[in-house]
KOLNU-323618 format. One record per residue (C-alpha): x, y, z; chain; residue in one letter; residue number from 0. Coordinates in nm, 3 decimals. Example, Ala and Ser with C-alpha at 12.3 -4.5 7.8 and 13.67 -1.06 7.14 Angstrom:
BEGIN
         X         Y         Z   unit   code   pos
     1.230    -0.450     0.780      A      a     0
     1.367    -0.106     0.714      A      s     1
//
This chain:
BEGIN
         X         Y         Z   unit   code   pos
    -0.006    -0.003    -0.003      A      m     0
     0.139     0.348    -0.098      A      a     1
     0.208     0.594     0.173      A      h     2
    -0.049     0.882     0.194      A      n     3
     0.186     1.181     0.156      A      y     4
    -0.099     1.433     0.145      A      k     5
    -0.231     1.353     0.494      A      d     6
     0.101     1.233     0.641      A      y     7
     0.394     1.410     0.478      A      p     8
     0.648     1.292     0.732      A      e     9
     0.797     0.941     0.719      A      l    10
     0.907     0.769     1.040      A      t    11
     1.279     0.676     1.066      A      n    12
     1.180     0.317     0.984      A      k    13
     0.976     0.411     0.678      A      q    14
     1.268     0.630     0.560      A      m    15
     1.480     0.313     0.529      A      e    16
     1.257     0.187     0.248      A      t    17
     1.041     0.482     0.125      A      e    18
     1.262     0.799     0.146      A      q    19
     1.341     0.797    -0.225      A      f    20
     0.975     0.775    -0.319      A      s    21
     0.869     1.080    -0.112      A      s    22
     0.755     1.366    -0.324      A      p    23
     0.924     1.615    -0.087      A      h    24
     1.222     1.652     0.134      A      i    25
     1.195     1.462     0.464      A      q    26
     1.304     1.682     0.766      A      i    27
     1.588     1.549     0.964      A      t    28
     1.771     1.870     1.056      A      e    29
     1.691     2.178     1.247      A      d    30
     1.526     2.461     1.036      A      f    31
     1.365     2.803     1.045      A      e    32
     0.991     2.851     0.956      A      a    33
     0.700     3.090     0.982      A      e    34
     0.409     3.001     1.208      A      v    35
     0.102     3.026     0.992      A      i    36
    -0.141     2.892     1.256      A      k    37
    -0.151     2.789     1.619      A      v    38
    -0.391     2.497     1.614      A      t    39
    -0.382     2.427     1.992      A      d    40
    -0.126     2.448     2.283      A      g    41
     0.106     2.185     2.133      A      d    42
     0.041     2.189     1.752      A      t    43
     0.118     2.460     1.503      A      i    44
     0.124     2.489     1.122      A      t    45
     0.446     2.604     0.951      A      l    46
     0.552     2.749     0.621      A      n    47
     0.911     2.700     0.497      A      t    48
     1.120     2.784     0.196      A      t    49
     1.199     2.417     0.126      A      f    50
     0.836     2.289     0.097      A      r    51
     0.559     2.418    -0.134      A      d    52
     0.294     2.334     0.128      A      f    53
     0.218     2.419     0.492      A      n    54
     0.250     2.130     0.740      A      f    55
     0.179     2.066     1.109      A      p    56
     0.446     2.042     1.390      A      l    57
     0.362     1.897     1.726      A      r    58
     0.574     2.014     2.021      A      f    59
     0.816     1.765     2.147      A      l    60
     0.795     1.655     2.509      A      n    61
     0.477     1.845     2.610      A      i    62
     0.104     1.782     2.619      A      d    63
    -0.146     2.067     2.611      A      a    64
    -0.507     2.013     2.749      A      p    65
    -0.759     1.951     2.477      A      e    66
    -0.941     2.269     2.364      A      l    67
    -1.269     2.149     2.520      A      n    68
    -1.083     2.084     2.856      A      e    69
    -0.941     2.422     2.917      A      g    70
    -0.666     2.421     2.639      A      g    71
    -0.793     2.757     2.499      A      e    72
    -0.561     2.936     2.745      A      t    73
    -0.249     2.761     2.619      A      a    74
    -0.349     2.809     2.266      A      r    75
    -0.412     3.181     2.303      A      e    76
    -0.088     3.240     2.497      A      w    77
     0.100     3.058     2.219      A      l    78
    -0.077     3.248     1.952      A      k    79
     0.023     3.578     2.107      A      e    80
     0.384     3.467     2.126      A      q    81
     0.451     3.309     1.778      A      i    82
     0.166     3.327     1.529      A      e    83
     0.292     3.503     1.225      A      g    84
     0.653     3.491     1.357      A      q    85
     0.972     3.319     1.234      A      k    86
     1.090     3.048     1.476      A      i    87
     1.360     2.789     1.494      A      q    88
     1.265     2.430     1.508      A      v    89
     1.497     2.186     1.676      A      i    90
     1.464     1.817     1.555      A      i    91
     1.551     1.516     1.762      A      d    92
     1.666     1.270     1.485      A      r    93
     1.567     0.973     1.711      A      q    94
     1.209     1.104     1.772      A      n    95
     1.107     1.302     1.460      A      r    96
     0.755     1.179     1.393      A      v    97
     0.470     1.125     1.633      A      g    98
     0.208     0.847     1.628      A      k    99
    -0.031     1.050     1.408      A      y   100
     0.233     1.121     1.141      A      g   101
     0.315     1.480     1.257      A      r   102
     0.663     1.617     1.266      A      l   103
     0.793     1.667     1.620      A      l   104
     1.021     1.944     1.742      A      g   105
     1.116     2.200     1.995      A      k   106
     1.006     2.555     1.904      A      v   107
     1.244     2.839     1.978      A      i   108
     1.136     3.195     1.947      A      s   109
     1.360     3.491     2.034      A      r   110
     1.592     3.245     2.202      A      g   111
     1.318     3.105     2.428      A      l   112
     1.203     2.739     2.422      A      d   113
     0.824     2.783     2.397      A      m   114
     0.744     2.432     2.521      A      g   115
     0.958     2.486     2.825      A      e   116
     0.801     2.835     2.890      A      a   117
     0.453     2.685     2.873      A      m   118
     0.552     2.413     3.118      A      l   119
     0.685     2.671     3.358      A      r   120
     0.371     2.874     3.326      A      l   121
     0.161     2.569     3.402      A      g   122
    -0.019     2.589     3.065      A      l   123
     0.088     2.236     2.954      A      v   124
     0.225     1.914     3.110      A      k   125
     0.530     1.709     3.038      A      a   126
     0.454     1.443     2.774      A      f   127
     0.300     1.134     2.920      A      g   128
     0.186     1.323     3.241      A      k   129
    -0.135     1.480     3.108      A      k   130
    -0.375     1.230     3.258      A      d   131
    -0.184     1.139     3.575      A      e   132
    -0.425     1.292     3.813      A      n   133
    -0.734     1.164     3.644      A      k   134
    -0.928     0.852     3.748      A      i   135
    -0.942     0.624     3.442      A      p   136
    -1.275     0.504     3.317      A      p   137
    -1.408     0.193     3.506      A      m   138
    -1.405    -0.024     3.181      A      e   139
    -1.034     0.044     3.152      A      k   140
    -0.958    -0.048     3.513      A      i   141
    -1.152    -0.373     3.505      A      f   142
    -1.132    -0.440     3.128      A      k   143
    -1.510    -0.464     3.110      A      v   144
    -1.705    -0.406     2.800      A      q   145
    -1.996    -0.168     2.868      A      i   146
//
């Protein structure tokens, strides 16, 4: 089955071993500069670069923002004020480039400040994997019961 480059432009490291040369665009493996076109939520933005002819999403590495319907509007609005329409630096971790939903992962640096770290310090987001640590899981998950 062919890779869906329109919806998932990024290849995982494993996919790059076999599919890199069939990709219709450059795969991002190095740090780069981009313009923030849109802040989607507190941990996802849309970028425009000189080396791609389409805008693409980037998910912040190592943070989790609340969902918009769970109070995440505050994180989104703060981030919007900071970086929307601005040039930023994206730092890529070569070992952790693509998330489970096919989005590019990276650290976002604006005016010398790591924006993910700033949001963590302000309490707008949590460290990745810690988002639901104070929530009680649904009963069907605890007891593996089908309801």
